[in-house]
C-alpha positions as CSV (number, residue, x, y, z in Angstrom):
1,M,25.1,2.7,23.6
2,P,26.3,0.0,21.2
3,P,24.0,-3.0,20.5
4,R,24.3,-5.8,23.0
5,A,26.5,-8.7,22.0
6,G,24.3,-11.6,21.2
7,S,21.4,-9.5,19.8
8,E,22.0,-11.3,16.5
9,R,21.5,-14.6,18.2
10,I,18.3,-13.4,19.8
11,A,17.1,-12.5,16.3
12,V,17.9,-16.1,15.3
13,V,15.9,-17.4,18.2
14,A,13.0,-15.2,17.2
15,A,13.2,-16.3,13.6
16,S,13.4,-20.0,14.6
17,A,10.2,-19.6,16.7
18,A,8.5,-17.9,13.8
19,V,9.5,-20.8,11.4
20,I,8.2,-23.4,13.8
21,C,4.9,-21.5,14.2
22,L,4.7,-21.2,10.4
23,L,5.1,-24.9,10.0
24,V,2.5,-25.7,12.6
25,F,-0.1,-23.5,11.0
26,L,0.5,-24.5,7.3
27,R,-2.5,-26.8,7.6
28,S,-4.8,-23.8,7.5
29,L,-3.9,-23.3,3.8
30,S,-6.5,-26.0,3.1
31,C,-9.2,-24.1,4.9
32,G,-11.9,-22.2,3.0
33,F,-14.2,-19.3,3.7
34,V,-16.9,-19.9,6.4
35,N,-20.2,-18.2,6.9
36,L,-19.1,-16.6,10.1
37,D,-18.4,-13.1,8.7
38,D,-16.2,-14.2,5.9
39,Y,-19.0,-13.4,3.4
40,E,-19.3,-9.8,4.8
41,Y,-15.5,-9.3,5.1
42,V,-14.4,-10.8,1.8
43,L,-16.9,-12.5,-0.5
44,N,-19.5,-9.7,-0.6
45,N,-17.3,-6.8,0.4
46,P,-17.3,-4.1,-2.4
47,L,-14.3,-2.3,-0.7
48,L,-12.0,-5.1,-1.8
49,R,-12.9,-5.1,-5.5
50,Q,-10.7,-2.1,-6.5
51,L,-7.3,-1.3,-5.2
52,D,-7.0,2.4,-6.1
53,A,-7.1,5.8,-4.5
54,G,-10.8,5.8,-4.3
55,A,-10.9,2.4,-2.5
56,I,-8.3,3.6,0.0
57,V,-10.3,6.8,0.7
58,D,-13.4,4.7,1.2
59,A,-11.6,2.4,3.6
60,F,-10.6,5.4,5.8
61,T,-13.9,7.3,5.6
62,K,-16.6,4.6,5.5
63,P,-17.3,1.6,7.8
64,H,-18.1,-1.8,6.6
65,A,-19.8,-4.7,8.5
66,G,-20.3,-2.1,11.3
67,F,-16.6,-1.5,11.8
68,W,-14.0,1.1,10.9
69,M,-10.8,-0.8,10.2
70,P,-9.1,0.8,7.2
71,L,-5.8,-1.1,7.4
72,T,-7.6,-4.4,7.7
73,W,-9.8,-3.6,4.6
74,I,-6.7,-2.5,2.6
75,S,-4.9,-5.7,3.6
76,L,-7.8,-7.8,2.4
77,A,-8.0,-5.8,-0.8
78,L,-4.3,-6.6,-1.4
79,D,-5.1,-10.2,-1.1
80,Y,-8.1,-9.9,-3.4
81,H,-5.8,-8.1,-6.0
82,F,-3.4,-11.1,-6.1
83,W,-5.6,-14.0,-5.2
84,G,-9.2,-13.1,-6.2
85,L,-11.5,-15.3,-4.1
86,N,-9.0,-18.1,-3.7
87,P,-9.0,-18.6,0.1
88,L,-5.5,-20.0,0.1
89,G,-3.9,-16.6,-0.4
90,Y,-5.8,-15.1,2.5
91,H,-4.8,-17.9,4.8
92,L,-1.2,-17.6,3.7
93,T,-1.2,-14.0,4.7
94,N,-2.7,-14.7,8.1
95,I,-0.1,-17.5,8.7
96,V,2.9,-15.3,7.7
97,L,1.6,-12.4,9.9
98,H,1.1,-14.7,12.9
99,A,4.6,-16.2,12.4
100,V,6.1,-12.7,12.4
101,N,4.2,-11.9,15.5
102,T,5.6,-15.0,17.2
103,G,9.1,-13.7,16.5
104,L,8.1,-10.3,17.9
105,V,6.9,-11.9,21.1
106,V,10.3,-13.5,21.5
107,L,11.9,-10.1,21.2
108,I,9.4,-8.6,23.7
109,A,10.3,-11.4,26.1
110,D,13.9,-10.5,25.7
111,R,13.3,-6.9,26.5
112,V,11.1,-7.7,29.5
113,L,13.3,-10.4,31.0
114,A,16.4,-8.2,30.5
115,K,15.0,-5.7,33.0
116,G,18.4,-5.3,34.6
117,H,19.9,-4.0,31.4
118,V,17.5,-1.0,31.6
119,T,17.7,-0.4,35.3
120,G,21.4,-1.1,35.7
121,S,22.3,2.3,37.0
122,K,19.9,1.9,39.8
123,R,21.0,-1.6,40.7
124,G,24.7,-0.9,40.3
125,V,25.1,-2.9,37.1
126,S,28.0,-1.2,35.4
127,D,30.2,-4.0,34.3
128,A,30.3,-3.6,30.5
129,K,31.7,-7.1,30.0
130,A,28.9,-8.7,32.0
131,T,26.2,-6.8,30.2
132,S,27.7,-7.5,26.8
133,L,27.7,-11.3,27.2
134,N,23.9,-11.7,27.7
135,P,20.9,-9.6,28.6
136,P,21.3,-9.5,32.4
137,L,18.2,-10.7,34.2
138,S,19.2,-10.0,37.8
139,G,16.9,-7.0,38.1
140,G,13.8,-9.0,37.1
141,K,11.5,-9.5,40.1
142,L,10.0,-12.6,38.4
143,F,13.1,-14.6,39.2
144,T,13.6,-16.1,42.7
145,P,16.5,-16.5,42.9
146,P,17.6,-14.3,40.1
147,L,19.5,-15.6,37.2
148,I,23.2,-15.2,37.0
149,R,24.6,-13.4,34.0
150,R,25.7,-16.1,31.7
151,G,27.0,-15.8,28.1
152,W,25.8,-17.6,25.1
153,E,27.9,-20.6,25.8
154,G,24.9,-21.8,27.7
155,L,21.5,-22.4,26.2
156,G,19.4,-21.3,29.2
157,Y,18.5,-17.8,28.0
158,P,17.7,-18.6,24.4
159,V,15.6,-21.6,25.5
160,T,13.6,-19.3,27.8
161,L,12.9,-16.9,24.9
162,M,12.0,-19.7,22.5
163,L,9.7,-21.2,25.1
164,A,8.0,-17.8,25.6
165,G,7.4,-17.4,21.9
166,L,6.1,-20.9,21.3
167,L,3.9,-21.0,24.4
168,W,2.1,-18.0,22.9
169,G,2.4,-18.7,19.2
170,I,1.3,-22.3,18.8
171,H,-1.2,-22.4,21.6
172,P,-4.6,-23.7,20.4
173,L,-6.2,-20.4,21.4
174,R,-4.4,-18.8,18.5
175,V,-6.1,-21.0,15.9
176,E,-9.2,-18.8,15.6
177,S,-7.2,-15.7,14.9
178,V,-5.1,-17.4,12.2
179,A,-7.3,-20.0,10.5
180,W,-10.3,-17.7,10.2
181,V,-9.9,-15.2,7.3
182,T,-12.1,-12.6,9.1
183,E,-9.6,-12.4,11.9
184,R,-7.0,-10.8,9.7
185,K,-7.7,-7.9,12.0
186,D,-6.2,-9.8,14.9
187,V,-2.9,-10.8,13.3
188,L,-2.6,-7.4,11.6
189,N,-3.3,-5.6,14.9
190,G,-0.8,-7.8,16.6
191,L,1.9,-7.0,14.1
192,F,1.6,-3.2,14.8
193,A,0.9,-3.5,18.5
194,F,3.9,-5.8,19.3
195,S,6.1,-3.6,17.1
196,S,4.9,-0.5,19.0
197,V,5.6,-2.2,22.3
198,L,9.1,-3.1,21.2
199,C,9.8,0.4,20.0
200,Y,8.6,1.8,23.3
201,L,10.8,-0.6,25.3
202,R,13.8,0.5,23.3
203,Y,12.8,4.1,23.8
204,A,12.6,3.6,27.5
205,R,16.1,2.0,27.6
206,L,17.6,4.7,25.4
207,R,16.1,7.5,27.5
208,E,17.4,5.9,30.7
209,S,20.9,5.9,29.3
210,G,20.6,9.5,28.0
211,E,20.9,8.5,24.3
212,A,18.8,9.8,21.4
213,F,15.3,8.4,21.9
214,R,12.8,10.5,20.0
215,A,12.8,8.4,16.8
216,C,11.8,5.3,18.8
217,Y,9.1,7.2,20.6
218,L,7.6,8.6,17.4
219,L,7.8,5.2,15.7
220,A,6.1,3.6,18.7
221,L,3.3,6.2,18.5
222,F,2.9,5.7,14.7
223,L,2.7,1.9,15.1
224,F,0.2,2.3,17.9
225,A,-2.1,4.3,15.6
226,C,-1.7,1.7,12.9
227,S,-2.7,-1.0,15.3
228,L,-5.9,0.9,16.1
229,M,-6.7,1.2,12.4
230,A,-6.5,-2.6,12.1
231,K,-8.6,-3.3,15.2
232,Q,-9.5,-1.0,18.0
233,V,-8.8,-3.5,20.8
234,T,-5.4,-1.8,21.4
235,V,-7.1,1.3,22.7
236,V,-5.8,0.3,26.1
237,L,-2.2,0.1,25.1
238,P,-1.2,3.3,26.9
239,L,-2.2,1.6,30.2
240,V,-0.2,-1.4,29.3
241,L,2.9,0.8,28.7
242,L,2.3,2.4,32.1
243,A,2.2,-1.1,33.7
244,L,5.6,-1.9,32.0
245,D,6.9,1.4,33.4
246,W,6.0,0.3,36.9
247,Y,7.7,-3.1,36.4
248,W,10.8,-1.4,35.1
249,E,10.7,1.0,38.1
250,R,10.5,4.0,35.9
251,V,7.7,5.3,38.1
252,E,10.2,5.6,41.0
253,R,12.8,7.4,38.9
254,A,10.8,9.6,36.6
255,G,7.7,10.1,38.7
256,V,4.0,9.3,37.8
257,F,3.3,12.8,36.5
258,N,6.2,12.7,34.0
259,L,5.2,9.3,32.7
260,L,1.6,10.4,32.3
261,I,2.8,13.5,30.3
262,E,4.8,11.0,28.2
263,K,1.7,9.0,27.4
264,I,-0.5,12.0,26.4
265,P,0.1,11.6,22.7
266,F,-0.9,7.9,23.0
267,I,-4.0,8.8,25.0
268,L,-5.0,11.4,22.5
269,V,-4.6,8.9,19.6
270,S,-6.5,6.3,21.6
271,G,-9.3,8.7,22.4
272,A,-9.7,9.8,18.8
273,M,-9.8,6.3,17.4
274,A,-12.3,5.2,20.1
275,A,-14.6,8.1,19.2
276,I,-14.5,7.2,15.5
277,T,-15.2,3.5,16.3
278,L,-18.1,4.3,18.6
279,H,-19.6,6.7,16.1
280,F,-19.7,4.1,13.4
281,A,-20.7,1.3,15.8
282,K,-23.8,3.3,16.9
283,Q,-24.7,4.1,13.2
284,S,-24.5,0.4,12.5
285,G,-26.4,-0.7,15.6
286,I,-23.9,-3.4,16.6
287,L,-23.7,-2.4,20.3
288,L,-26.3,-4.2,22.4
289,P,-28.4,-1.6,24.4
290,H,-28.3,-1.9,28.2
291,D,-32.0,-2.6,28.3
292,T,-31.4,-5.7,26.3
293,L,-28.5,-6.8,28.5
294,P,-28.6,-5.2,32.0
295,F,-25.3,-4.1,33.6
296,V,-25.4,-6.8,36.3
297,Q,-25.7,-9.5,33.7
298,R,-22.8,-7.8,31.8
299,L,-20.6,-8.0,34.8
300,L,-21.4,-11.7,35.4
301,I,-20.8,-12.5,31.7
302,S,-17.5,-10.6,31.9
303,G,-16.4,-12.5,35.0
304,N,-17.3,-15.8,33.3
305,A,-15.3,-14.8,30.3
306,L,-12.2,-14.0,32.4
307,F,-12.5,-17.3,34.2
308,E,-12.7,-19.2,30.9
309,Y,-9.8,-17.3,29.4
310,C,-7.6,-18.4,32.3
311,R,-8.8,-21.9,32.2
312,L,-8.3,-22.3,28.4
313,M,-4.8,-21.0,28.6
314,V,-3.9,-23.8,31.1
315,Y,-6.3,-26.5,29.8
316,P,-7.4,-25.7,26.2
317,A,-10.3,-28.1,26.0
318,G,-13.7,-27.2,24.7
319,I,-12.5,-24.5,22.3
320,M,-15.1,-23.8,19.7
321,P,-15.8,-21.0,17.2
322,L,-18.9,-19.5,18.9
323,H,-19.7,-19.3,22.6
324,I,-23.2,-17.8,22.8
325,I,-24.4,-16.0,26.0
326,D,-26.7,-18.4,27.8
327,L,-28.9,-16.4,30.3
328,S,-30.0,-19.7,31.9
329,E,-26.5,-20.2,33.2
330,M,-26.2,-16.9,35.1
331,A,-25.8,-18.8,38.4
332,T,-22.7,-20.6,36.9
333,Y,-21.5,-17.2,35.6
334,G,-21.8,-15.8,39.1
335,A,-19.8,-18.6,40.7
336,K,-17.0,-18.1,38.1
337,T,-17.1,-14.3,38.7
338,A,-16.6,-14.9,42.4
339,V,-13.5,-16.9,41.7
340,V,-12.2,-14.1,39.5
341,V,-12.9,-11.4,42.2
342,T,-11.2,-13.6,44.8
343,A,-8.1,-13.9,42.6
344,C,-8.0,-10.1,42.1
345,I,-8.2,-9.6,45.9
346,V,-5.3,-12.0,46.3
347,L,-3.3,-10.0,43.8
348,C,-3.9,-6.8,45.7
349,V,-2.7,-8.4,48.9
350,F,0.5,-9.5,47.2
351,R,0.9,-6.3,45.1
352,N,4.6,-6.1,46.1
353,R,5.2,-9.0,43.7
354,S,5.3,-6.5,40.8
355,G,6.1,-9.1,38.1
356,V,2.9,-11.1,38.9
357,V,0.7,-8.0,39.2
358,V,2.0,-6.5,36.0
359,T,1.4,-9.8,34.2
360,A,-2.1,-9.8,35.5
361,L,-2.6,-6.2,34.3
362,C,-1.1,-6.9,30.9
363,F,-3.5,-9.9,30.6
364,L,-6.6,-8.0,31.8
365,L,-6.2,-4.7,30.1
366,P,-6.4,-5.9,26.4
367,L,-9.5,-7.9,27.3
368,L,-11.4,-4.9,28.7
369,P,-12.7,-3.6,25.3
370,V,-14.1,-7.1,24.4
371,L,-15.8,-7.9,27.7
372,A,-19.6,-7.8,27.9
373,I,-19.5,-4.3,29.4
374,F,-19.1,-3.1,25.8
375,Q,-21.0,-6.0,24.2
376,N,-21.3,-5.9,20.4
377,G,-22.6,-9.3,19.7
378,L,-24.1,-12.5,21.3
379,Q,-20.7,-14.2,22.1
380,A,-20.0,-14.9,25.8
381,F,-16.3,-15.1,25.1
382,A,-14.0,-16.0,22.2
383,A,-10.6,-17.6,21.8
384,R,-9.5,-14.8,19.4
385,F,-9.8,-12.2,22.2
386,T,-6.8,-13.7,24.0
387,Y,-4.4,-12.8,21.1
388,L,-2.8,-9.9,22.9
389,S,-3.5,-10.7,26.5
390,A,-1.9,-14.1,26.4
391,V,1.6,-12.7,25.8
392,A,2.3,-11.7,29.4
393,P,1.3,-15.0,31.0
394,A,3.5,-16.9,28.5
395,I,6.5,-14.8,29.5
396,L,5.7,-15.2,33.2
397,L,5.5,-19.0,32.8
398,C,8.9,-19.1,31.2
399,S,10.4,-17.1,34.0
400,V,9.2,-19.8,36.4
401,F,11.5,-22.3,34.7
402,A,14.5,-20.0,34.4
403,P,16.0,-21.0,37.8
404,S,16.5,-24.5,36.5
405,F,18.9,-23.1,33.9
406,R,20.8,-21.5,36.7
407,R,21.0,-24.6,38.9
408,G,22.2,-26.7,36.0
409,G,25.0,-24.2,35.2
410,E,26.1,-23.5,38.8
411,N,26.3,-27.2,39.9
412,G,28.1,-28.3,36.7
413,R,25.2,-30.5,35.9
414,R,22.9,-30.3,32.9
415,W,19.9,-31.9,34.4
416,G,18.1,-28.6,35.0
417,L,18.7,-27.4,31.4
418,G,17.8,-30.9,30.1
419,V,14.5,-30.9,32.0
420,A,13.7,-27.5,30.7
421,V,14.5,-28.4,27.1
422,L,12.5,-31.6,27.4
423,F,9.6,-29.5,28.7
424,L,10.0,-27.2,25.8
425,V,9.8,-30.1,23.3
426,A,6.9,-31.6,25.1
427,V,4.9,-28.4,25.2
428,T,5.7,-27.7,21.6
429,V,4.6,-31.2,20.5
430,V,1.4,-31.2,22.6
431,F,0.4,-27.7,21.5
432,A,1.3,-28.4,17.9
433,V,-0.9,-31.5,17.9
434,A,-3.8,-29.7,19.6
435,T,-3.4,-26.8,17.3
436,F,-3.1,-29.0,14.2
437,R,-6.4,-30.7,15.2
438,Q,-8.1,-27.4,16.0
439,I,-7.2,-26.0,12.6
440,A,-9.4,-28.7,11.0
441,V,-12.4,-27.0,12.7
442,W,-12.0,-24.1,10.3
443,K,-11.8,-26.2,7.1
444,S,-15.3,-25.3,6.0
445,T,-18.7,-23.9,7.2
446,E,-19.8,-27.5,7.9
447,T,-16.8,-28.3,10.1
448,V,-17.2,-25.0,12.0
449,W,-20.8,-25.8,13.0
450,T,-20.0,-29.5,13.5
451,R,-17.5,-28.5,16.2
452,I,-20.0,-26.2,17.9
453,I,-22.5,-29.0,17.9
454,E,-19.9,-31.4,19.4
455,V,-19.2,-29.0,22.3
456,K,-22.6,-27.4,22.9
457,P,-25.5,-28.3,20.5
458,S,-27.9,-25.4,19.7
459,G,-30.7,-24.7,17.3
460,R,-28.7,-22.2,15.5
461,A,-25.8,-24.6,15.0
462,Y,-28.0,-27.2,13.5
463,K,-29.7,-24.6,11.4
464,E,-26.5,-23.2,10.0
465,R,-25.0,-26.6,9.2
466,G,-28.3,-27.8,7.7
467,M,-28.5,-24.7,5.5
468,Y,-24.9,-25.2,4.3
469,R,-25.6,-28.9,3.6
470,L,-28.8,-28.0,1.7
471,A,-26.9,-25.5,-0.5
472,N,-24.2,-28.1,-1.2
473,G,-26.6,-30.9,-2.2
474,N,-26.4,-33.0,0.9
475,Y,-30.1,-33.1,1.2
476,A,-30.6,-36.1,3.6
477,A,-28.1,-34.7,6.2
478,A,-29.7,-31.2,5.7
479,A,-33.2,-32.5,6.5
480,D,-31.9,-34.2,9.7
481,D,-30.1,-31.1,10.9
482,L,-33.1,-28.8,10.2
483,A,-35.4,-31.3,12.1
484,L,-33.1,-31.0,15.1
485,S,-33.1,-27.3,14.8
486,L,-36.9,-27.3,14.8
487,E,-36.9,-29.1,18.1
488,F,-34.8,-26.3,19.7
489,A,-37.0,-23.7,17.9
490,R,-40.3,-25.2,19.3
491,R,-38.9,-25.1,22.8
492,A,-37.9,-21.5,22.4
493,D,-41.1,-20.6,20.5
494,L,-39.0,-19.0,17.8
495,P,-41.1,-16.6,15.6
496,E,-39.0,-17.4,12.5
497,M,-39.6,-21.1,12.9
498,F,-41.6,-21.2,9.6
499,N,-38.2,-20.8,7.8
500,L,-37.0,-24.1,9.2
501,H,-40.2,-25.8,8.0
502,A,-39.8,-24.3,4.5
503,F,-36.1,-25.2,4.1
504,R,-36.6,-28.7,5.5
505,G,-39.4,-29.1,3.1
506,E,-37.0,-28.1,0.3
507,A,-34.5,-30.7,1.5
508,L,-37.2,-33.4,1.5
509,R,-38.5,-32.3,-1.9
510,Q,-35.0,-32.7,-3.4
511,Q,-35.0,-36.3,-2.1
512,Q,-38.5,-36.9,-3.6
513,R,-39.9,-37.5,-0.1
514,Y,-43.0,-35.7,-1.2
515,G,-45.3,-36.7,1.7
516,E,-43.0,-35.3,4.4
517,A,-42.2,-32.2,2.2
518,L,-45.9,-31.5,1.7
519,D,-46.4,-31.4,5.5
520,E,-43.4,-29.0,6.0
521,F,-44.4,-26.5,3.3
522,T,-48.0,-26.5,4.6
523,R,-46.8,-25.6,8.0
524,A,-44.6,-22.8,6.6
525,I,-47.5,-21.4,4.5
526,A,-49.9,-21.5,7.5
527,V,-47.6,-18.9,9.1
528,C,-46.1,-17.1,6.1
529,P,-48.0,-17.5,2.8
530,R,-45.1,-16.6,0.5
531,R,-45.1,-17.2,-3.2
532,E,-41.9,-19.2,-3.2
533,Y,-43.4,-21.6,-0.7
534,Y,-46.5,-22.1,-2.8
535,F,-44.5,-22.8,-5.9
536,R,-42.5,-25.5,-4.2
537,R,-45.5,-27.1,-2.6
538,G,-47.0,-27.1,-6.0
539,V,-44.1,-29.2,-7.3
540,V,-44.5,-31.5,-4.3
541,L,-48.3,-31.9,-5.0
542,E,-47.5,-32.6,-8.7
543,G,-45.1,-35.3,-7.6
544,L,-47.9,-36.8,-5.5
545,G,-50.2,-36.8,-8.5
546,R,-52.5,-34.1,-7.2
547,K,-52.5,-32.0,-10.3
548,E,-55.4,-29.7,-9.5
549,A,-54.1,-28.7,-6.1
550,A,-50.7,-28.2,-7.7
551,L,-52.1,-25.9,-10.4
552,E,-53.7,-23.8,-7.6
553,D,-50.4,-23.4,-5.8
554,F,-48.7,-22.5,-9.0
555,R,-51.3,-19.8,-9.6
556,R,-50.8,-18.4,-6.2
557,A,-47.0,-18.4,-6.8
558,G,-47.5,-16.5,-10.1
559,G,-46.1,-19.3,-12.0
560,V,-42.5,-18.3,-11.3
561,E,-40.0,-20.1,-9.1
562,E,-38.3,-17.6,-6.8
563,P,-35.3,-18.3,-4.5
564,M,-36.0,-18.9,-0.9
565,K,-34.4,-16.6,1.7
566,W,-34.4,-16.6,5.5
567,L,-37.1,-14.2,6.4
568,E,-38.0,-12.2,9.5
569,R,-41.5,-12.7,10.9
570,G,-42.5,-9.2,9.8
571,A,-41.9,-10.1,6.1
572,C,-45.0,-12.3,6.2
573,D,-47.5,-9.6,7.1
C-alpha cells in the first residue's frame, strides 16, 4: 500500500508541535541539580564517570540507586562525557527528548483517529481517492457524528492533531518529567514506548491489508524492550496494545486467541524485565513491606492517586515535587477512592462506547506499576507518573471538538473551525504560562522545597530547605527553617530530632548568636554526645568568653573539627 497522501504534512504538524514544546520548555535550561535524587543519579554516580565497554557492562549487570535502568544510565553517561557536571547539558537533552515525544504523540493521534483507514475493508471503505486525501475518521467511535473525509484544503484535521500533541506536551504535569534531571528515565522511556506503539499500529494496518509486516512487528518489540531498559513502567504495554486492538475491532476479525499469541513475545520480554527489576529492588530494599503499609491502605492511597491524576489533568493546581503519604488523611483517601470506583462502574455500564473505555484503559494501565500496590517510596502520587497515561485522554478530548470542524465545513461557515483554533491558541497560551511558571520550581533545591512548603508545609520540607540554605551560607534563613522543622519534629517525637538542634546551632554559630547556639548544641549533645558537636559548642563557649568550658569541650572533641552529617538515632549509642 503506498503511503497516504498528506503524510508529509502530518509530519509537519508533528514537527511544529515539537518545536512549540521545545520553546515552552527552554526555561528549564537555567535549572540546576536538586537534592531529590539528582545527587545519586548524576553527581555521585560512578557509573557515569567512564564511557567505555566496562561502564556499559556495569550498566546492564548492576543496579544503581536501587534500580536497573541501563539505557538511562548510558544516556546520563553520554551527557557527562560532553558536559561534565554542567546541568545545562542534561536539561537540554531532556527538553529535546520531550519535544520529540510530543511529535510522536501527534503521529499516534493520527494513527488512532484514522481508525477507518485500518478497518476500511470491514466498513466498506474502498474509495482510493477518498482515503488518499486525508486519513478517514469515519470508523472512529469517538466521533458523534463522524467526521466526513476532507482533504488538506481544510485545517480541521491538522488542528485536531496539533491540539492532541500540545494538550499532552505542554501540560504542567509534564514539567516534573522534563525539568528534573533525574526523570531522564521518563522522557527516554517515552521515546521508546511511543515509537513502539507507532510501529505496532503500522504493523496492524499492514497486516490487515495483507502487506509485509514482520519488520514493523520486530521493531515494535525491540523498541518495547528498550523502553523497559529505560524505565520499567511500560511493563503493561502489551495490555495497552490489546486495548488498541479492541478499539480497532481486530478482536472481532482476528479473534482473542490469535491476538494473545501475537502478544506472547511482548509478554515474555515484559516478564523477564519485571523479574530483573524486582530482583534488584528486593536487594536494594526500596519496596515497602506490607506490614509497613497494609493492603487496605495501599488500595485507598491508590484510589486517591487516581482521583488526583484525573483532577490535575483538568485543573492542574497544587502541583508540587513531592506528595508524601499522609496516614491521617485516610478518610479523605477513602472518599476519593469511592468516586474512582463509581466512575469505573459507570464505564462498565457504558462499555459499548469503546472509544471512552479504551481511553480509560490506556490511562489506567500505565499507572498500575506506580500505584501504592507496588509502593517503592513515600510518595502518595507524582506528576511524573502521568507521562504515558495522559496521552489517551488528550486524544479523546481533541475528538470531542472534531465535529465543530465538520459543521464549519458543511455549512460553508468557518465559525466552528475558528472556535476550535481559538480554543487551541487559548489552551496553548494557558498551559504554556502555567508550565513556564512551574519550571521555575525546579530551578534549585531551595525553590523545590519552597514550592512544597507553599502547597503543604512539612517538617521535612523545612529541614531540607534549611540544610540547603545552611550549606550555601544563608545562615539566618537556615536557622528559621530549622526552627520550624523542629516544631514538626517535636509533635511527631522524631528520634533524629537532635540533628535539627545541632544544625540549627551551627547556623546560629555562623551568625555569632552564641547564646542561642549554645542552647541548641547542648540539646543535641544531651541526646547524642558526638565529637563534632562538642567541638562546635567549644567554639561557641569560647565566643562567650567561657574559656575553661571551651577547653573541656575541645578535649572531648579530640581537638579536631569534623564535618557534621545527618545521623540515625543508633549512631549515638
